N, CA, C and O of each residue as an XYZ file, in Angstrom:
540
protein
N     -41.523    -38.223    -47.025
C     -41.746    -38.491    -45.627
C     -41.462    -37.284    -44.720
O     -40.398    -36.678    -44.845
N     -42.317    -36.941    -43.874
C     -42.089    -35.809    -43.003
C     -41.013    -36.002    -42.064
O     -40.746    -37.130    -41.651
N     -40.310    -34.872    -41.659
C     -39.201    -35.084    -40.714
C     -39.818    -35.191    -39.312
O     -40.638    -34.369    -38.904
N     -39.406    -36.199    -38.619
C     -39.941    -36.575    -37.278
C     -38.926    -36.366    -36.167
O     -37.733    -36.576    -36.389
N     -39.335    -35.979    -35.039
C     -38.387    -35.862    -33.893
C     -38.615    -37.180    -33.067
O     -39.719    -37.469    -32.604
N     -37.567    -37.909    -32.927
C     -37.583    -39.196    -32.186
C     -37.083    -38.939    -30.765
O     -35.997    -38.414    -30.519
N     -37.979    -39.360    -29.834
C     -37.578    -39.211    -28.429
C     -37.444    -40.568    -27.821
O     -38.077    -41.517    -28.284
N     -36.649    -40.692    -26.808
C     -36.330    -41.958    -26.187
C     -37.628    -42.618    -25.535
O     -37.759    -43.841    -25.486
N     -38.475    -41.824    -25.093
C     -39.685    -42.391    -24.330
C     -40.804    -42.873    -25.400
O     -41.828    -43.461    -25.052
N     -40.513    -42.580    -26.633
C     -41.526    -42.981    -27.751
C     -41.012    -44.249    -28.509
O     -41.542    -44.587    -29.567
N     -39.985    -44.941    -27.963
C     -39.503    -46.052    -28.643
C     -40.062    -47.377    -28.178
O     -40.137    -47.613    -26.973
N     -40.446    -48.227    -29.062
C     -40.854    -49.605    -28.742
C     -39.636    -50.505    -29.039
O     -39.270    -50.685    -30.201
N     -39.041    -51.042    -28.039
C     -37.752    -51.769    -28.147
C     -38.116    -53.279    -28.315
O     -38.855    -53.804    -27.482
N     -37.649    -53.948    -29.300
C     -37.984    -55.385    -29.413
C     -36.622    -56.113    -29.710
O     -35.803    -55.647    -30.502
N     -36.439    -57.269    -29.031
C     -35.296    -58.156    -29.246
C     -35.608    -59.534    -29.470
O     -36.508    -60.076    -28.828
N     -34.867    -60.208    -30.421
C     -35.046    -61.673    -30.698
C     -33.794    -62.167    -31.210
O     -33.221    -61.584    -32.131
N     -33.300    -63.282    -30.629
C     -31.998    -63.814    -30.973
C     -30.916    -62.678    -30.894
O     -30.726    -62.091    -29.829
N     -30.220    -62.379    -32.011
C     -29.286    -61.314    -31.997
C     -29.833    -59.913    -32.516
O     -29.123    -58.908    -32.538
N     -31.055    -59.935    -32.898
C     -31.730    -58.785    -33.547
C     -32.242    -57.816    -32.434
O     -32.780    -58.208    -31.398
N     -32.025    -56.554    -32.747
C     -32.543    -55.488    -31.860
C     -33.221    -54.494    -32.776
O     -32.626    -54.008    -33.738
N     -34.525    -54.185    -32.456
C     -35.352    -53.267    -33.287
C     -35.879    -52.141    -32.445
O     -36.461    -52.366    -31.384
N     -35.676    -50.907    -32.921
C     -36.274    -49.704    -32.301
C     -37.418    -49.357    -33.237
O     -37.255    -49.186    -34.446
N     -38.648    -49.257    -32.576
C     -39.851    -49.144    -33.405
C     -40.511    -47.824    -33.076
O     -40.608    -47.484    -31.896
N     -40.951    -47.096    -34.011
C     -41.687    -45.919    -33.868
C     -42.974    -46.031    -34.590
O     -42.949    -46.370    -35.773
N     -44.200    -45.759    -33.943
C     -45.493    -45.813    -34.612
C     -45.890    -44.366    -34.922
O     -46.019    -43.557    -34.003
N     -46.082    -44.033    -36.179
C     -46.442    -42.710    -36.579
C     -47.826    -42.703    -37.232
O     -48.100    -43.585    -38.046
N     -48.662    -41.803    -36.934
C     -49.960    -41.781    -37.562
C     -49.774    -41.656    -39.072
O     -49.062    -40.796    -39.592
N     -50.489    -42.607    -39.753
C     -50.269    -42.666    -41.220
C     -51.332    -43.635    -41.837
O     -52.428    -43.852    -41.319
N     -50.896    -44.179    -42.974
C     -51.880    -44.987    -43.682
C     -51.400    -46.414    -43.906
O     -51.816    -47.065    -44.864
N     -50.555    -46.890    -43.057
C     -50.135    -48.296    -43.061
C     -48.981    -48.637    -43.856
O     -48.964    -49.670    -44.524
N     -47.980    -47.796    -43.821
C     -46.719    -48.033    -44.475
C     -45.703    -48.689    -43.537
O     -45.814    -48.502    -42.325
N     -44.711    -49.454    -44.037
C     -43.702    -50.061    -43.271
C     -42.326    -49.610    -43.851
O     -42.000    -49.789    -45.024
N     -41.572    -49.019    -42.925
C     -40.246    -48.588    -43.401
C     -39.212    -49.160    -42.414
O     -39.287    -48.929    -41.207
N     -38.280    -49.888    -42.947
C     -37.188    -50.598    -42.090
C     -35.878    -50.073    -42.597
O     -35.521    -50.254    -43.761
N     -35.163    -49.416    -41.705
C     -33.777    -48.879    -41.973
C     -33.885    -47.993    -43.246
O     -33.074    -48.142    -44.160
N     -34.843    -47.107    -43.308
C     -35.053    -46.173    -44.396
C     -35.282    -46.871    -45.745
O     -35.016    -46.268    -46.784
N     -35.758    -48.098    -45.764
C     -36.041    -48.807    -46.982
C     -37.448    -49.338    -46.905
O     -37.886    -49.632    -45.793
N     -38.161    -49.484    -47.918
C     -39.553    -50.029    -47.855
C     -39.485    -51.410    -47.211
O     -38.568    -52.200    -47.438
N     -40.493    -51.651    -46.408
C     -40.550    -52.930    -45.649
C     -40.657    -54.120    -46.540
O     -40.052    -55.155    -46.258
N     -41.427    -54.014    -47.638
C     -41.506    -55.159    -48.576
C     -40.158    -55.516    -49.221
O     -39.806    -56.686    -49.376
N     -39.396    -54.420    -49.603
C     -38.194    -54.642    -50.295
C     -37.098    -55.255    -49.193
O     -36.335    -56.170    -49.502
N     -37.113    -54.691    -47.986
C     -36.187    -55.117    -46.953
C     -36.384    -56.515    -46.592
O     -35.403    -57.239    -46.423
N     -37.643    -56.978    -46.453
C     -37.952    -58.338    -46.120
C     -38.095    -59.298    -47.240
O     -38.571    -60.419    -47.063
N     -37.667    -58.843    -48.451
C     -37.553    -59.636    -49.677
C     -39.008    -60.105    -50.086
O     -39.153    -61.217    -50.595
N     -40.040    -59.304    -49.879
C     -41.413    -59.635    -50.339
C     -41.866    -60.908    -49.668
O     -42.703    -61.582    -50.269
N     -41.430    -61.315    -48.525
C     -41.857    -62.537    -47.800
C     -43.018    -62.264    -46.988
O     -42.943    -61.503    -46.024
N     -44.126    -62.862    -47.337
C     -45.429    -62.645    -46.705
C     -45.423    -63.127    -45.169
O     -46.121    -62.556    -44.331
N     -44.634    -64.157    -44.872
C     -44.598    -64.621    -43.488
C     -44.003    -63.493    -42.595
O     -44.518    -63.244    -41.505
N     -42.963    -62.838    -43.035
C     -42.359    -61.810    -42.176
C     -43.315    -60.588    -42.120
O     -43.454    -59.967    -41.066
N     -43.961    -60.250    -43.232
C     -44.869    -59.116    -43.158
C     -46.086    -59.297    -42.296
O     -46.522    -58.373    -41.608
N     -46.661    -60.550    -42.336
C     -47.814    -60.842    -41.468
C     -47.426    -60.899    -40.020
O     -48.242    -60.575    -39.158
N     -46.185    -61.309    -39.710
C     -45.618    -61.351    -38.349
C     -45.570    -59.929    -37.802
O     -45.964    -59.680    -36.663
N     -45.069    -58.969    -38.647
C     -44.928    -57.606    -38.177
C     -46.314    -56.928    -37.952
O     -46.523    -56.218    -36.968
N     -47.204    -57.166    -38.861
C     -48.506    -56.497    -38.806
C     -49.451    -57.125    -37.860
O     -50.484    -56.517    -37.579
N     -49.201    -58.281    -37.340
C     -50.116    -59.123    -36.491
C     -50.655    -58.246    -35.297
O     -51.871    -58.237    -35.106
N     -49.830    -57.512    -34.487
C     -50.488    -56.861    -33.365
C     -51.435    -55.697    -33.807
O     -52.427    -55.430    -33.128
N     -51.131    -55.012    -34.935
C     -52.034    -53.993    -35.389
C     -53.322    -54.615    -35.956
O     -54.406    -54.064    -35.765
N     -53.214    -55.701    -36.615
C     -54.441    -56.420    -37.177
C     -55.316    -56.939    -36.028
O     -56.542    -56.971    -36.130
N     -54.670    -57.335    -34.955
C     -55.441    -57.861    -33.791
C     -56.343    -56.718    -33.235
O     -57.484    -56.947    -32.835
N     -55.792    -55.504    -33.227
C     -56.513    -54.384    -32.705
C     -57.317    -53.744    -33.782
O     -58.063    -52.813    -33.479
N     -57.231    -54.177    -35.070
C     -58.016    -53.621    -36.191
C     -57.604    -52.180    -36.491
O     -58.465    -51.369    -36.833
N     -56.293    -51.822    -36.375
C     -55.909    -50.441    -36.629
C     -54.689    -50.413    -37.598
O     -53.866    -49.501    -37.514
N     -54.569    -51.428    -38.534
C     -53.372    -51.527    -39.380
C     -53.338    -50.353    -40.343
O     -52.242    -50.087    -40.835
N     -54.399    -49.608    -40.682
C     -54.369    -48.527    -41.586
C     -54.212    -47.133    -40.911
O     -54.255    -46.101    -41.582
N     -54.029    -47.134    -39.576
C     -54.040    -45.907    -38.872
C     -52.566    -45.509    -38.550
O     -52.301    -44.353    -38.221
N     -51.635    -46.450    -38.644
C     -50.289    -46.123    -38.288
C     -49.310    -46.578    -39.314
O     -49.538    -47.601    -39.961
N     -48.178    -45.836    -39.506
C     -47.010    -46.220    -40.202
C     -46.004    -46.781    -39.191
O     -45.877    -46.262    -38.082
N     -45.294    -47.841    -39.579
C     -44.328    -48.393    -38.720
C     -42.952    -48.007    -39.293
O     -42.626    -48.327    -40.436
N     -42.170    -47.322    -38.478
C     -40.863    -46.909    -38.874
C     -39.856    -47.585    -37.799
O     -39.901    -47.357    -36.590
N     -38.985    -48.411    -38.409
C     -38.030    -49.154    -37.503
C     -36.637    -49.022    -37.904
O     -36.336    -48.819    -39.080
N     -35.737    -49.133    -36.932
C     -34.282    -49.188    -37.212
C     -33.873    -50.511    -36.496
O     -33.948    -50.605    -35.271
N     -33.453    -51.497    -37.263
C     -33.134    -52.831    -36.815
C     -31.653    -53.158    -37.206
O     -31.134    -52.821    -38.271
N     -31.062    -53.839    -36.235
C     -29.633    -54.372    -36.531
C     -29.451    -55.725    -35.877
O     -30.102    -56.066    -34.890
N     -28.508    -56.511    -36.486
C     -28.177    -57.812    -35.946
C     -29.190    -58.872    -36.380
O     -30.337    -58.604    -36.739
N     -28.661    -60.111    -36.316
C     -29.456    -61.287    -36.611
C     -29.870    -61.387    -38.077
O     -29.396    -60.619    -38.913
N     -30.751    -62.328    -38.384
C     -31.327    -62.536    -39.692
C     -32.713    -61.924    -39.918
O     -33.196    -61.185    -39.060
N     -33.304    -62.186    -40.948
C     -34.670    -61.591    -41.260
C     -35.706    -62.132    -40.324
O     -36.602    -61.395    -39.912
N     -35.618    -63.396    -39.971
C     -36.656    -63.947    -39.037
C     -36.508    -63.321    -37.678
O     -37.517    -62.869    -37.136
N     -35.389    -63.257    -37.104
C     -35.148    -62.586    -35.799
C     -35.522    -61.193    -35.889
O     -36.095    -60.683    -34.927
N     -35.251    -60.467    -36.996
C     -35.553    -59.069    -37.107
C     -37.048    -58.854    -37.143
O     -37.569    -57.965    -36.470
N     -37.762    -59.687    -37.946
C     -39.161    -59.547    -38.049
C     -39.850    -59.736    -36.679
O     -40.756    -58.978    -36.331
N     -39.421    -60.740    -35.915
C     -40.040    -60.941    -34.637
C     -39.649    -59.929    -33.627
O     -40.399    -59.666    -32.687
N     -38.421    -59.311    -33.800
C     -38.085    -58.245    -32.922
C     -38.972    -56.963    -33.185
O     -39.343    -56.233    -32.265
N     -39.267    -56.758    -34.449
C     -40.116    -55.592    -34.852
C     -41.513    -55.870    -34.310
O     -42.145    -54.923    -33.842
N     -42.039    -57.075    -34.334
C     -43.348    -57.408    -33.840
C     -43.437    -57.056    -32.370
O     -44.413    -56.443    -31.937
N     -42.419    -57.438    -31.588
C     -42.382    -57.185    -30.162
C     -42.350    -55.656    -29.946
O     -43.034    -55.129    -29.069
N     -41.544    -54.963    -30.760
C     -41.445    -53.473    -30.553
C     -42.787    -52.771    -30.889
O     -43.154    -51.787    -30.248
N     -43.483    -53.277    -31.868
C     -44.793    -52.709    -32.275
C     -45.732    -52.978    -31.082
O     -46.434    -52.068    -30.641
N     -45.750    -54.140    -30.590
C     -46.685    -54.473    -29.442
C     -46.419    -53.569    -28.261
O     -47.335    -53.001    -27.666
N     -45.130    -53.448    -27.932
C     -44.803    -52.572    -26.849
C     -45.070    -51.155    -27.071
O     -45.355    -50.431    -26.118
N     -45.000    -50.715    -28.250
C     -45.273    -49.248    -28.607
C     -46.782    -49.034    -28.550
O     -47.228    -47.955    -28.160
N     -47.604    -50.065    -28.940
C     -49.059    -49.951    -28.833
C     -49.465    -49.821    -27.327
O     -50.367    -49.051    -26.995
N     -48.823    -50.543    -26.474
C     -49.136    -50.477    -25.036
C     -48.771    -49.102    -24.502
O     -49.467    -48.567    -23.639
N     -47.715    -48.539    -24.993
C     -47.349    -47.161    -24.556
C     -48.378    -46.181    -24.961
O     -48.723    -45.286    -24.189
N     -48.902    -46.322    -26.190
C     -49.894    -45.429    -26.714
C     -51.197    -45.474    -25.865
O     -51.725    -44.443    -25.448
N     -51.686    -46.718    -25.629
C     -52.934    -46.923    -24.882
C     -52.768    -48.171    -24.060
O     -52.629    -49.276    -24.583
N     -52.786    -47.968    -22.745
C     -52.589    -49.104    -21.807
C     -53.697    -50.180    -21.978
O     -53.476    -51.347    -21.654
N     -54.821    -49.803    -22.460
C     -55.932    -50.789    -22.648
C     -55.598    -51.825    -23.793
O     -56.222    -52.884    -23.857
N     -54.660    -51.521    -24.645
C     -54.242    -52.492    -25.701
C     -53.625    -53.673    -25.096
O     -53.653    -54.754    -25.683
N     -53.037    -53.517    -23.888
C     -52.264    -54.646    -23.293
C     -53.142    -55.922    -23.126
O     -52.716    -57.047    -23.388
N     -54.457    -55.653    -22.650
C     -55.350    -56.812    -22.434
C     -55.639    -57.533    -23.755
O     -55.841    -58.747    -23.741
N     -55.667    -56.856    -24.857
C     -55.959    -57.469    -26.186
C     -54.733    -58.212    -26.721
O     -54.887    -59.243    -27.376
N     -53.542    -57.723    -26.465
C     -52.336    -58.266    -27.087
C     -51.714    -59.410    -26.269
O     -51.073    -60.303    -26.823
N     -51.909    -59.368    -24.972
C     -51.238    -60.320    -24.083
C     -51.642    -61.817    -24.358
O     -50.768    -62.684    -24.383
N     -52.919    -62.107    -24.556
C     -53.391    -63.539    -24.860
C     -52.644    -64.042    -26.093
O     -52.319    -65.229    -26.108
N     -52.349    -63.277    -27.101
C     -51.738    -63.706    -28.341
C     -50.198    -63.940    -28.277
O     -49.576    -64.448    -29.210
N     -49.620    -63.528    -27.096
C     -48.204    -63.621    -26.872
C     -47.348    -62.522    -27.518
O     -46.127    -62.639    -27.622
N     -48.005    -61.490    -27.931
C     -47.217    -60.454    -28.606
C     -46.287    -59.633    -27.640
O     -45.380    -58.931    -28.086
N     -46.532    -59.743    -26.403
C     -45.706    -58.915    -25.359
C     -44.729    -59.790    -24.692
O     -44.044    -59.324    -23.781
N     -44.593    -61.090    -25.085
C     -43.610    -61.949    -24.495
C     -42.308    -61.991    -25.369
O     -42.311    -62.287    -26.564
N     -41.217    -61.668    -24.653
C     -39.927    -61.704    -25.382
C     -39.430    -63.092    -25.466
O     -39.264    -63.748    -24.438
N     -39.165    -63.612    -26.735
C     -38.690    -65.001    -26.932
C     -37.263    -64.976    -26.648
O     -36.490    -64.439    -27.441
N     -36.831    -65.559    -25.493
C     -35.484    -65.496    -25.019
C     -34.557    -66.498    -25.594
O     -33.367    -66.486    -25.279
N     -35.035    -67.347    -26.404
C     -34.182    -68.437    -26.945
C     -33.082    -67.874    -27.855
O     -33.382    -67.139    -28.796
N     -31.801    -68.212    -27.584
C     -30.700    -67.716    -28.335
C     -29.820    -68.926    -28.727
O     -30.054    -70.025    -28.225
N     -28.885    -68.763    -29.550
C     -28.085    -69.863    -30.046
C     -27.112    -70.252    -28.908
O     -26.512    -69.415    -28.235
N     -27.005    -71.573    -28.750
C     -26.197    -72.109    -27.593
C     -24.741    -72.012    -28.102
O     -24.493    -72.162    -29.298
N     -23.787    -71.764    -27.193
C     -22.431    -71.629    -27.495
C     -21.769    -72.976    -27.835
O     -22.192    -74.020    -27.338
N     -20.745    -72.946    -28.670
C     -19.997    -74.178    -29.084
C     -19.126    -74.594    -27.864
O     -18.563    -73.725    -27.198
N     -19.009    -75.953    -27.559
C     -18.143    -76.423    -26.511
C     -16.880    -77.047    -27.117
O     -16.914    -77.614    -28.209
N     -15.815    -76.935    -26.415
C     -14.575    -77.503    -26.897
C     -14.717    -79.052    -26.924
O     -15.425    -79.650    -26.114
N     -14.004    -79.664    -27.901
C     -14.083    -81.066    -28.157
C     -15.345    -81.598    -28.889
O     -15.499    -82.790    -29.155
N     -16.226    -80.633    -29.189
C     -17.427    -80.940    -29.970
C     -17.402    -80.205    -31.321
O     -16.682    -79.221    -31.493
N     -18.178    -80.690    -32.245
C     -18.218    -79.979    -33.590
C     -19.172    -78.721    -33.550
O     -18.910    -77.694    -34.176
N     -20.230    -78.868    -32.815
C     -21.225    -77.671    -32.649
C     -21.479    -77.689    -31.153
O     -20.679    -78.210    -30.377
N     -22.604    -77.114    -30.764
C     -22.913    -77.007    -29.362
C     -23.021    -78.367    -28.656
O     -22.566    -78.548    -27.526
N     -23.654    -79.328    -29.386
C     -23.894    -80.666    -28.877
C     -23.463    -81.801    -29.742
O     -23.422    -82.940    -29.276
N     -23.140    -81.547    -30.977
C     -22.776    -82.592    -31.913
C     -21.383    -83.081    -31.663
O     -20.445    -82.290    -31.770
N     -21.184    -84.342    -31.335
C     -19.805    -84.850    -31.037
C     -19.200    -85.482    -32.235
O     -19.928    -85.875    -33.147
N     -17.866    -85.607    -32.288
C     -17.214    -86.214    -33.369
C     -17.545    -87.761    -33.366
O     -17.809    -88.314    -32.298
N     -17.532    -88.434    -34.513
C     -17.871    -89.833    -34.607
C     -16.969    -90.699    -33.757
O     -15.743    -90.583    -33.753
N     -17.667    -91.593    -33.020
C     -16.900    -92.448    -32.113
C     -16.268    -93.599    -32.878
O     -16.938    -94.229    -33.696
N     -15.008    -93.887    -32.636
C     -14.313    -94.959    -33.267
C     -13.736    -95.946    -32.170
O     -12.988    -95.530    -31.286
N     -14.097    -97.198    -32.264
C     -13.679    -98.124    -31.185
C     -12.210    -98.501    -31.370
O     -11.514    -98.730    -30.381
N     -11.701    -98.575    -32.657
C     -10.350    -98.927    -32.880
C      -9.628    -97.918    -33.712
O      -8.441    -98.085    -33.993
């Protein structure tokens, strides 16, 4: 892999739940590298996660023109995959503003803001109450 200079303005930032992904799109032949590991290996060869990540590029029919290089931390694999997808879509909009019109209807540019609700005192989880006993 060639040595690349990463600049702050060339980052596509994606977030989902607790996951934060910094995405770089590099001209290439369609490789996915996550945290310096092959994307297939990192995502445990799960096709659902891989199709989630490649969806914005497949929508624009340019999946073989770019390599996706990401640094992701926090959360689980599902949150990380969706954070990478958002980062890829944002990076594509930075590259060409006309991509925005194609990606917006599919919801690729919308940040999914749902996060885990905090636990409340007196309850077992966020909303699950202990079993009621009359006597």
